[in-house]
C-alpha positions in Angstrom: 6.0 39.5 -18.3 4.2 38.9 -21.5 1.5 41.5 -20.7 2.2 44.9 -19.3 -0.2 47.8 -18.4 1.1 51.4 -18.3 -1.2 53.1 -15.8 -0.1 56.6 -16.9 -0.8 56.2 -20.6 -3.5 53.6 -20.1 -1.7 51.3 -22.6 -1.7 47.5 -22.7 1.4 45.9 -24.4 1.3 42.2 -25.1 4.5 40.6 -26.2 5.2 37.1 -27.6 8.5 35.7 -28.8 8.6 38.0 -31.9 5.2 39.8 -31.7 3.8 42.9 -30.1 0.1 43.7 -29.7 -0.8 47.1 -28.2 -4.1 48.7 -27.4 -5.1 51.7 -25.3 -8.0 53.1 -23.2 -8.9 56.5 -24.7 -11.3 59.3 -23.8 -14.1 58.0 -21.6 -13.3 54.3 -21.7 -13.1 53.4 -25.3 -10.7 50.6 -26.2 -8.5 51.6 -29.2 -6.2 49.4 -31.2 -2.7 50.8 -31.6 -0.4 48.2 -33.1 0.1 44.5 -34.0 3.3 43.4 -35.6 7.0 42.9 -35.1 8.0 42.9 -31.4 9.2 46.2 -29.9 10.8 46.2 -26.4 9.2 49.5 -25.4 6.4 51.5 -26.8 6.6 55.3 -26.4 3.7 56.3 -28.7 5.5 57.0 -31.9 2.3 56.3 -33.7 -0.1 57.9 -31.2 -3.7 58.1 -32.2 -4.6 61.3 -34.0 -7.9 63.0 -34.3 -9.4 65.6 -36.6 -12.7 66.8 -37.8 -14.0 64.4 -40.5 -17.1 65.3 -42.5 -20.0 63.0 -42.2 -18.4 61.1 -39.3 -20.8 61.6 -36.3 -19.4 62.7 -32.9 -20.5 61.0 -29.6 -19.8 64.4 -27.9 -21.2 67.4 -29.7 -18.5 69.6 -28.2 -15.6 67.7 -29.8 -15.9 67.3 -33.6 -12.5 65.8 -33.8 -13.5 62.6 -32.1 -15.7 60.0 -33.8 -15.9 56.2 -33.4 -16.2 56.1 -37.1 -12.5 57.0 -37.4 -11.1 55.4 -34.2 -9.3 52.0 -34.6 -11.0 49.9 -32.1 -10.5 46.6 -30.3 -14.2 45.5 -30.1 -16.4 48.0 -31.9 -20.1 48.2 -31.1 -23.0 49.6 -33.2 -25.0 52.8 -33.0 -22.8 55.5 -31.5 -21.2 57.1 -34.6 -19.3 54.1 -36.0 -20.8 53.2 -39.4 -18.4 50.3 -40.1 -19.3 46.6 -39.4 -19.5 46.1 -35.6 -17.8 43.2 -33.9 -21.1 42.4 -32.1 -24.8 43.5 -32.1 -27.5 43.1 -29.6 -31.3 43.7 -29.7 -33.1 45.0 -26.6 -36.6 44.2 -25.6 -37.6 47.7 -26.9 -36.3 46.7 -30.3 -33.3 49.0 -30.3 -29.8 47.8 -31.3 -27.6 50.5 -30.0 -24.9 49.7 -27.5 -22.1 51.6 -25.8 -19.3 49.6 -24.3 -16.8 51.2 -22.0 -13.7 49.9 -20.1 -14.4 49.0 -16.4 -11.4 47.0 -15.3 -8.9 44.3 -16.2 -7.0 41.4 -14.6 -3.8 39.6 -15.7 -3.0 36.1 -14.7 -0.6 33.2 -15.6 -1.9 30.4 -17.7 -5.2 30.1 -19.6 -8.7 29.1 -18.6 -10.8 26.6 -20.6 -13.8 27.8 -22.5 -16.9 26.0 -21.2 -18.3 23.6 -23.8 -15.9 24.7 -26.5 -12.6 23.6 -27.9 -9.6 25.9 -27.4 -5.9 26.0 -27.1 -4.5 25.1 -23.7 -1.4 25.2 -21.5 0.4 22.3 -19.8 2.3 24.7 -17.4 1.0 28.0 -16.2 4.3 29.6 -17.2 3.7 28.9 -20.9 1.2 31.7 -21.3 -0.3 34.8 -19.7 -3.8 36.0 -20.0 -5.5 39.4 -19.7 -9.3 39.8 -19.3 -10.7 43.2 -20.1 -14.1 44.0 -18.7 -16.3 46.3 -20.8 -19.8 47.3 -19.9 -22.8 49.0 -21.3 -24.0 50.8 -18.1 -27.5 51.5 -19.4 -28.5 47.9 -19.9 -25.9 46.3 -17.6 -24.4 44.1 -20.3 -20.9 43.1 -19.5 -18.4 41.9 -22.2 -15.2 40.2 -21.2 -12.4 40.3 -23.8 -9.8 37.6 -23.2 -6.3 37.7 -24.7 -3.8 34.9 -24.1 -0.2 35.3 -25.1 1.7 32.1 -25.9 5.2 33.6 -25.6 7.4 30.8 -27.0 4.8 29.7 -29.5 4.6 33.4 -30.7 0.8 33.4 -30.9 -2.1 35.3 -29.3 -5.5 33.9 -28.8 -8.7 35.9 -28.3 -12.2 35.1 -27.1 -15.3 37.0 -25.8 -17.8 36.3 -23.1 -21.1 38.1 -22.8 -22.9 38.4 -19.4 -26.4 39.9 -18.9 -26.3 41.5 -15.5 -29.5 43.5 -16.2 -33.1 42.8 -15.5 -34.4 42.3 -19.0 -33.6 39.9 -21.9 -31.0 40.8 -24.4 -30.8 39.0 -27.8 -27.3 38.6 -29.3 -27.6 39.1 -33.1 -23.8 39.0 -33.9 -20.9 37.8 -31.8 -17.4 38.1 -33.3 -14.5 36.6 -31.3 -11.8 38.9 -32.6 -11.6 42.3 -34.3 -8.4 44.2 -35.4 -8.5 47.7 -36.9 -5.5 48.2 -39.0 -4.4 51.8 -39.9 -3.6 50.6 -43.4 -5.2 48.5 -46.2 -2.3 47.8 -48.6 -2.7 44.1 -48.0 -3.5 41.0 -50.0 -6.1 38.7 -48.6 -5.4 35.0 -48.5 -8.2 32.5 -47.9 -8.6 28.7 -48.5 -11.7 28.1 -50.6 -12.7 24.9 -52.3 -15.4 22.2 -52.9 -15.9 18.6 -52.2 -12.7 16.8 -53.6 -11.0 20.2 -54.0 -10.6 21.5 -50.5 -8.4 24.3 -49.2 -7.2 25.7 -52.5 -5.3 29.0 -52.1 -6.9 32.4 -53.1 -4.9 35.6 -52.9 -6.5 38.8 -53.9 -6.0 42.6 -53.4 -8.0 44.3 -50.7 -10.4 46.8 -52.2 -12.7 49.4 -50.7 -15.7 47.9 -49.1 -16.2 44.5 -47.5 -14.6 41.2 -48.6 -15.5 38.1 -46.7 -15.6 34.3 -46.6 -18.2 32.4 -44.7 -20.1 29.2 -44.1 -23.9 29.0 -43.7 -23.9 25.2 -44.0 -23.8 24.2 -40.3 -20.2 23.1 -40.7 -16.9 24.9 -41.5 -17.3 23.3 -44.9 -15.4 22.2 -48.0 -16.3 25.5 -49.6 -14.4 27.8 -47.1 -12.1 27.3 -44.2 -12.2 29.4 -41.0 -8.9 31.0 -41.8 -7.7 34.2 -43.4 -4.5 36.1 -43.6 -3.7 39.7 -44.5 -0.2 39.9 -46.1 2.0 42.6 -47.4 2.3 42.8 -51.2 5.7 41.3 -51.4 5.0 38.4 -49.0 6.1 34.9 -50.1 7.2 31.8 -48.2 10.3 33.5 -46.6 9.7 37.2 -46.7 7.0 39.7 -45.8 4.5 40.4 -43.1 1.6 38.1 -42.4 -1.4 38.8 -40.0 -3.3 35.5 -39.8 -6.6 34.5 -38.1 -7.7 31.0 -37.4 -11.1 30.2 -35.8 -11.3 27.3 -33.4 -14.9 26.4 -34.3 -16.5 23.8 -36.6 -19.9 25.5 -37.5 -21.1 28.6 -39.3 -18.5 31.3 -39.4 -17.8 34.7 -41.0 -14.3 36.2 -41.7 -14.5 39.6 -43.1 -12.2 42.6 -43.9 -13.7 46.0 -44.4 -11.7 48.8 -46.1 -13.1 52.1 -45.1 -13.1 55.6 -46.6 -9.8 56.5 -45.0 -7.9 53.5 -46.1 -8.1 51.7 -42.7 -9.1 48.0 -42.7 -11.1 46.2 -40.1 -10.6 42.4 -39.8 -13.3 40.5 -38.0 -13.8 36.8 -37.3 -16.5 34.9 -35.4 -19.8 33.0 -35.6 -21.7 33.8 -38.7 -24.5 36.2 -37.8 -26.6 34.9 -40.7 -29.6 33.0 -39.2 -28.1 33.3 -35.7 -29.3 34.9 -32.5 -29.0 34.0 -28.9 -31.5 34.9 -26.2 -29.5 36.1 -23.1 -31.7 36.1 -20.1 -30.8 38.0 -16.9 -27.9 36.3 -15.2 -27.0 34.2 -18.3 -23.7 34.2 -20.1 -22.6 33.4 -23.7 -19.1 32.2 -24.4 -17.9 32.8 -28.0 -15.3 30.5 -29.6 -11.6 31.3 -29.8 -9.6 33.0 -32.6 -5.9 32.2 -32.9 -3.9 35.2 -34.2 -0.4 34.7 -35.7 2.0 37.4 -36.9 5.0 36.6 -39.0 7.7 38.9 -40.3 9.3 36.0 -42.2 6.6 35.2 -44.6 4.0 32.4 -44.9 6.4 29.6 -44.0 7.0 31.0 -40.5 3.3 31.6 -40.1 2.6 27.9 -40.9 5.4 26.8 -38.5 3.7 28.7 -35.7 0.3 27.2 -36.4 1.7 23.8 -36.7 3.6 23.8 -33.4 0.7 25.3 -31.5 -2.0 23.1 -33.0 0.0 19.9 -32.8 1.0 20.3 -29.1 -1.5 22.8 -27.5 -4.7 22.1 -29.4 -4.6 18.4 -30.2 -4.9 16.3 -27.0 -4.8 12.8 -25.8 -2.6 9.7 -25.9 -2.0 10.0 -29.7 -1.0 13.6 -29.7 2.7 12.8 -29.7 2.6 9.2 -30.9 3.5 7.9 -34.3 0.4 7.2 -36.3 -0.2 3.7 -37.7 0.0 2.7 -41.4 -3.5 1.6 -42.3 -5.4 -0.3 -44.9 -9.0 0.8 -45.4 -11.5 -1.3 -47.3 -13.8 1.5 -48.6 -12.6 1.9 -52.2 -11.7 -1.8 -52.3 -15.2 -3.1 -51.6 -17.6 -0.2 -50.9 -20.7 -1.9 -49.3 -20.1 -5.2 -50.9 -18.1 -7.4 -48.4 -18.3 -10.2 -45.9 -16.0 -11.2 -43.1 -14.0 -13.5 -45.3 -13.2 -10.7 -47.7 -12.3 -8.4 -44.8 -10.0 -10.9 -43.3 -8.4 -11.5 -46.7 -7.6 -7.8 -47.2 -6.4 -7.4 -43.6 -4.0 -10.4 -43.8 -2.6 -9.3 -47.1 -2.1 -5.8 -45.7 -0.3 -7.3 -42.7 2.0 -9.3 -45.0 2.9 -6.1 -46.7 3.8 -4.5 -43.4 0.7 -2.5 -42.6 -0.3 -2.0 -39.0 -4.1 -1.2 -38.9 -7.1 -2.5 -40.7 -10.1 -0.1 -40.9 -13.6 -1.5 -41.6 -15.4 1.3 -43.4 -19.1 2.0 -44.1 -21.6 -0.9 -44.4 -21.1 -3.1 -41.3 -24.3 -2.1 -39.5 -28.1 -2.2 -39.9 -29.1 -3.2 -43.4 -26.5 -1.0 -45.0 -26.1 -2.2 -48.6 -25.9 1.3 -50.0 -26.0 4.9 -48.6 -29.8 5.1 -48.4 -30.4 3.3 -45.2 -29.6 2.5 -41.6 -27.7 5.5 -40.3 -28.5 5.6 -36.6 -28.9 1.9 -36.3 -25.5 1.2 -34.8 -26.0 -2.6 -34.6 -24.0 -5.3 -36.4 -25.3 -6.5 -39.8 -25.3 -10.3 -39.2 -25.8 -11.0 -42.9 -22.3 -9.6 -43.6 -20.7 -10.4 -40.2 -22.6 -13.5 -38.9 -20.3 -14.0 -36.0 -20.4 -10.3 -35.0 -17.6 -7.7 -34.7 -15.6 -9.1 -31.8 -14.4 -12.4 -33.4 -13.5 -10.6 -36.6 -11.6 -7.9 -34.7 -9.8 -10.5 -32.6 -8.8 -12.6 -35.6 -7.3 -9.5 -37.3 -5.5 -8.6 -34.1 -4.1 -12.1 -33.8 -2.2 -11.4 -37.1 -0.5 -8.4 -35.4 -2.8 -5.8 -37.0 -4.9 -3.3 -35.0 -8.6 -3.0 -35.8 -10.6 0.2 -36.7 -14.2 1.1 -37.5 -16.1 3.7 -39.4 -19.1 5.6 -37.9 -21.3 8.5 -38.9 -22.8 9.3 -35.5 -24.4 12.7 -36.3 -26.6 11.4 -39.1 -29.9 9.5 -39.5 -31.4 7.7 -42.5 -35.1 8.1 -43.1 -35.0 4.3 -43.7 -33.8 3.4 -40.3 -35.3 2.0 -37.1 -34.1 5.1 -35.2 -36.0 7.4 -37.5 -39.2 5.3 -37.4 -39.0 5.4 -33.6 -38.1 9.1 -33.3 -39.0 11.0 -36.5 -38.7 14.3 -34.6 -35.1 13.7 -33.6 -33.7 15.2 -36.8 -33.1 18.9 -37.5 -36.3 20.1 -39.2 -38.9 22.8 -39.4 -42.6 21.9 -38.8 -44.7 21.6 -41.9 -41.7 22.0 -44.2 -40.3 19.2 -46.3 -37.2 17.6 -45.0 -34.6 17.9 -47.8 -32.3 15.0 -47.9 -28.7 14.9 -49.0 -27.1 11.6 -49.7 -30.5 10.4 -48.6 -29.9 11.3 -45.0 -30.9 13.8 -42.4 -29.0 15.3 -39.5 -29.7 14.3 -35.9 -30.6 17.2 -33.6 -27.6 17.3 -31.4 -29.0 20.5 -29.7 -31.1 18.0 -27.7 -29.6 16.3 -24.7 -31.6 13.1 -25.2 -30.4 12.7 -28.7 -26.8 13.1 -27.7 -27.2 10.7 -24.8 -28.6 8.0 -27.1 -25.8 8.3 -29.7 -23.2 8.3 -26.9 -24.8 5.1 -25.6 -25.0 3.4 -29.0 -21.5 4.2 -30.2 -20.0 3.4 -26.8 -21.7 0.0 -26.9 -20.0 -0.9 -30.2 -16.6 0.4 -29.0 -16.9 -1.7 -25.8 -17.9 -4.8 -27.8 -14.7 -5.4 -29.6 -10.9 -4.5 -29.4 -11.2 -1.3 -31.5 -8.2 1.0 -31.5 -9.2 3.4 -34.3 -12.4 5.2 -35.3 -13.1 7.2 -38.5 -15.9 9.7 -37.5 -17.7 10.8 -40.7 -20.3 13.5 -41.3 -21.7 13.6 -44.9 -24.2 16.4 -45.3 -24.8 20.0 -44.4 -27.8 21.6 -42.8 -31.1 22.6 -44.4 -34.5 23.4 -42.8 -32.6 24.4 -39.7 -34.8 24.1 -36.6 -35.3 22.1 -33.5 -38.5 20.5 -32.2 -37.7 21.4 -28.6 -36.6 25.0 -28.8 -39.2 27.8 -28.4 -39.7 30.3 -31.3 -37.5 32.9 -29.8 -34.6 30.5 -29.7 -34.9 28.7 -33.1 -32.0 30.7 -34.5 -29.8 29.2 -31.8 -30.2 25.7 -33.3 -27.0 25.6 -35.4 -24.7 26.7 -32.6 -26.4 24.5 -30.1 -25.9 21.6 -32.5 -22.2 22.3 -32.6 -22.1 22.5 -28.8 -23.8 19.1 -28.8 -21.3 17.7 -31.2 -18.5 18.9 -29.0 -20.1 17.3 -26.0 -20.6 14.0 -27.7 -17.0 14.0 -29.1 -15.6 14.9 -25.7 -17.4 12.2 -23.8 -16.7 9.5 -26.3 -13.0 10.3 -26.8 -12.5 10.7 -23.0 -14.2 7.4 -22.4 -12.0 5.6 -24.9 -8.6 7.2 -24.6 -6.9 4.2 -26.2 -8.7 4.8 -29.5 -7.2 7.0 -32.2 -10.1 9.1 -33.6 -9.9 10.5 -37.1 -12.4 13.1 -38.2 -14.0 13.1 -41.6 -16.7 15.0 -43.4 -17.0 13.8 -46.9 -13.3 14.1 -46.7 -12.2 17.6 -45.8 -15.5 19.3 -45.1 -14.9 19.9 -41.5 -11.1 20.2 -41.4 -10.8 22.9 -38.7 -9.1 23.6 -35.4 -12.3 22.9 -33.4 -12.4 19.2 -34.4 -8.6 18.8 -33.9 -9.2 19.5 -30.2 -11.1 16.2 -30.0 -9.5 14.2 -32.8 -5.9 14.7 -33.7 -6.2 13.9 -37.4 -8.6 14.4 -40.2 -9.3 12.7 -43.5 -7.9 15.5 -45.8 -10.1 14.8 -48.8 -12.2 12.1 -50.4 -10.2 12.8 -53.5 -7.3 10.4 -53.3 -5.7 11.3 -56.6 -2.1 12.1 -56.1 -2.0 15.0 -58.5 -5.2 16.6 -57.0 -3.7 16.0 -53.6 -0.6 18.2 -54.4 -2.8 21.3 -54.2 -5.1 20.0 -51.5 -2.3 19.1 -49.1 -0.3 22.3 -50.0 -3.2 24.5 -49.1 -4.1 22.5 -46.0 -0.5 22.9 -44.8 -0.9 26.7 -44.5 -2.6 26.1 -41.1 -2.7 22.5 -40.2 0.2 20.2 -39.2 1.2 17.1 -41.2 0.3 14.9 -38.2 -3.4 16.0 -38.7 -3.6 15.0 -42.4 -4.8 11.6 -43.5 -3.4 10.5 -46.9 -3.9 7.2 -48.7 -2.7 5.4 -51.8 -5.8 4.3 -53.8 -6.4 2.3 -57.0 -6.1 3.6 -60.6 -7.9 4.8 -62.6 -8.6 7.0 -59.6 -12.2 6.8 -58.4 -12.7 10.5 -58.2 -11.0 12.0 -61.3 -10.3 8.8 -63.4 -6.5 9.6 -63.6 -3.9 7.0 -63.8 -0.7 7.6 -61.9 2.2 5.3 -60.8 2.4 3.6 -57.4 5.6 5.7 -56.9 3.9 9.1 -57.2 0.8 7.9 -55.3 3.1 6.6 -52.5 5.3 9.7 -52.4 2.3 12.1 -52.1 0.5 9.9 -49.5 3.7 9.4 -47.5 3.6 13.2 -46.9 0.8 12.7 -44.4 -0.5 10.0 -42.1 0.0 7.1 -44.5 -2.3 4.4 -45.6 -3.9 2.5 -48.4 -7.4 2.4 -49.7 -7.6 -0.3 -52.4 -7.9 -4.0 -52.7 -4.4 -5.1 -52.0 -5.3 -8.7 -52.7 -5.7 -7.8 -56.4 -2.3 -6.3 -56.7 0.3 -8.0 -58.9 3.4 -9.4 -57.3 5.5 -6.5 -58.6 3.0 -4.1 -57.2 3.0 -5.8 -53.8 6.8 -5.5 -53.8 6.5 -1.8 -54.4 3.9 -1.4 -51.7 6.0 -3.4 -49.2 9.0 -1.2 -50.0 6.9 1.9 -49.5 5.6 0.7 -46.1 9.1 -0.1 -45.0 10.5 3.3 -46.2 7.6 5.2 -44.5 8.4 3.5 -41.2 12.0 4.9 -41.5 10.8 8.4 -42.3 7.6 8.5 -40.2 8.9 10.5 -37.3 10.4 13.1 -39.6 7.2 13.4 -41.7 4.6 13.4 -38.8 6.5 15.6 -36.4 9.2 17.4 -38.3 9.1 21.1 -39.4 7.4 21.4 -42.8 8.7 23.6 -45.6 7.0 24.4 -48.9 9.5 24.6 -51.8 7.6 24.6 -55.1 4.0 25.9 -55.3 1.7 23.6 -57.4 -0.7 26.5 -57.9 1.9 28.5 -59.7 4.0 25.9 -61.6 4.1 22.5 -63.2 6.0 21.2 -60.2 5.5 20.7 -56.5 8.1 20.2 -53.8 8.2 20.2 -50.0 10.3 18.8 -47.2 10.3 17.9 -43.5 13.2 18.5 -41.1 13.6 17.2 -37.5 14.0 19.7 -34.7 17.6 18.8 -34.3 18.2 19.1 -38.1 19.7 15.7 -38.2 17.2 14.2 -40.7 15.1 15.5 -43.5 12.7 14.2 -46.2 12.5 15.9 -49.6 9.6 15.2 -52.1 9.4 16.5 -55.6 6.6 15.9 -58.1 6.5 16.9 -61.8 3.0 17.1 -63.1 3.1 17.2 -66.9 5.9 16.5 -69.3 6.9 19.5 -71.5 9.0 19.5 -74.7 12.4 21.1 -74.3 11.8 21.6 -70.6 14.2 23.3 -68.4 16.5 21.5 -66.0 15.1 21.7 -62.5 17.0 22.2 -59.2 15.5 22.6 -55.8 16.9 24.5 -52.9 16.3 22.8 -49.5 15.3 24.6 -46.4 15.7 24.2 -42.6 19.0 22.4 -42.6 22.1 23.1 -40.5 24.5 24.9 -42.9 27.6 23.4 -41.2 26.4 19.8 -41.3 27.3 17.3 -44.0 24.2 15.5 -45.2 24.0 12.2 -47.0 21.2 11.7 -49.6 20.7 7.9 -49.5 19.1 7.7 -52.9 22.0 9.4 -54.6 24.8 7.9 -52.5 26.3 11.4 -52.2 26.8 13.9 -49.4 26.6 17.7 -49.4 26.8 20.3 -46.7 23.6 22.1 -45.6 24.7 25.5 -46.9 25.2 24.0 -50.4 21.9 22.3 -50.4 20.1 25.4 -49.2 21.8 28.1 -51.2 22.9 26.4 -54.4 20.3 23.6 -54.4 20.5 20.2 -55.9 19.6 18.9 -59.4 16.3 17.0 -59.8 16.9 13.9 -62.0 15.6 14.0 -65.5 12.2 12.2 -65.7 10.3 11.5 -68.8 6.5 11.4 -69.0 3.7 12.8 -66.9 3.3 12.5 -63.1 6.8 11.7 -61.9 8.3 12.0 -58.5 11.2 11.5 -56.1 11.3 11.1 -52.3 14.7 11.4 -50.7 15.7 10.7 -47.1 18.4 13.1 -46.1 20.6 12.3 -43.0 23.4 14.0 -41.2 26.6 12.0 -41.5 
């Protein structure tokens, strides 16, 4: 069994493949955290909880000055009864008070895992894959029940947590803060790793020392955002890719979040993750429930590489869903950077046919095909064909492209509305707004109020009508602004601070209905590139446009940081024109191809304008990617050289049976009198002889991994190699 309860000591012991998680009922029903880390077969309280009189730590019971919640490592701490640290949750009663007192009532253990109503979450295909425990806590004074849910994915070596609140009292309760997971560590000698960024610079890596006080990352933008990602890891000081302890948290949610670590006066650290309490509250009426999103917790004793492998396997196979979860993803050509808004059906057919002749498999018609969309100031919401550009409509164009052997895809931005649109003129109150306040625009657009059922229904209808009108097999789902003036025209005053979360629930509902209705369509998420690259969206759409920045050198860091949590099969990566449209850098087709071939591969340029030599290179790249595609999209990923720390980047993919691998190396800038570079491979079978096709040489796995292999001398900036490695 993955979950055991010792009735005598009142101890819960959760065990995954290489992980133990232990907590205990103490005193009068408090739930105390005991241990999370390397798996132990049996726990006999070697690190039992200790109590002593601590000055200025209040005591719930006056007769026992050694016991204070302020010094107790807790599983789900509340506020107001002697714990002065940040609570995991906070509620406000009708009398204005915010004090709560949760105590253990009961628990149940069962095979499998339940779904979270209205929310994305990891899942099981067989009940035997996982085991779940639900702990019922209750505040007896107000009859507020809190159900803590822990699921152990034994073979995946991961533990998920979520929380459900149930108001069983007779008066309203207002939730002010709801975290989904809390872990109290009895140490603080950690580094904190997070993934900050900006548009075009998403998921860079930040690693800092923990210090006394609170350190946090968050989003208040209505989306998980380019600026922060809903992930954090506490790591031991010596941790690198292969060594050291990692305690990682990933939030399966796409809206406002808060991840925080508080180091207290005694050197303990409290890690908390959940919905951002900023500008959030939820009115919980008698009989009502509130389900919080899920946190995935991963422990690794073998460094950051093993942490990423766990996230990749779990998210690729037990978070992503649908027909495309395990399918090879198509090589596409997208017209966006080729034409922007300036195209007609002749130009589209010309690009598609040229792409087909170069071996590509999918054409994607991007922004500008609907309404009167000649720029980004108009027509969002008017999901009707622009007959000026496509006079015969979408269906003939899509069929003509399909007749060449190409699939056909389409861009949407369903969550947005332009002020200059028929939809806005018909329903000006359908956007998120606050009465009598100006409606700030971003990219000259507003956000549809998906907290309202009628708005969601209309968008489902309009998008579905387009998807039914033509043979579409791919959709790029974009979202190009964050929230301001957050409010809903239909919510009462006491529920206005529910708007952002209700919007996210509406987004999930719309995505679920549309993706379920069109299971033959591959959906790719986008938000100005990587502004909503999070586990919540992956539940509905198995891949995400990693960044609007297509520059190969910028992508070294973007894709490296993204790989900490997200599998390669979830990353869209394209070759674009030079000078690059985002950073104006010029790089070779080789390096652009090698970097883009390390994700779901495609092109985003006008292939009709390429020279014959360039077309030959592109054709060779496409053919090469078709050979290595299964290895790249579904192999184990290894980071070799860190572009944040050196002038080089290197990574590789290895199949599960270790019969094939793909190695990529990129040199950024040329240096005078530079050192010779060799790279040590990872993940191979030491006893297997591998052939490196590009070299025409063979080496055993142990030599490649322990000694390494020389990187060829390359003069100039921005140089790369990509080698296919096969067992002989």
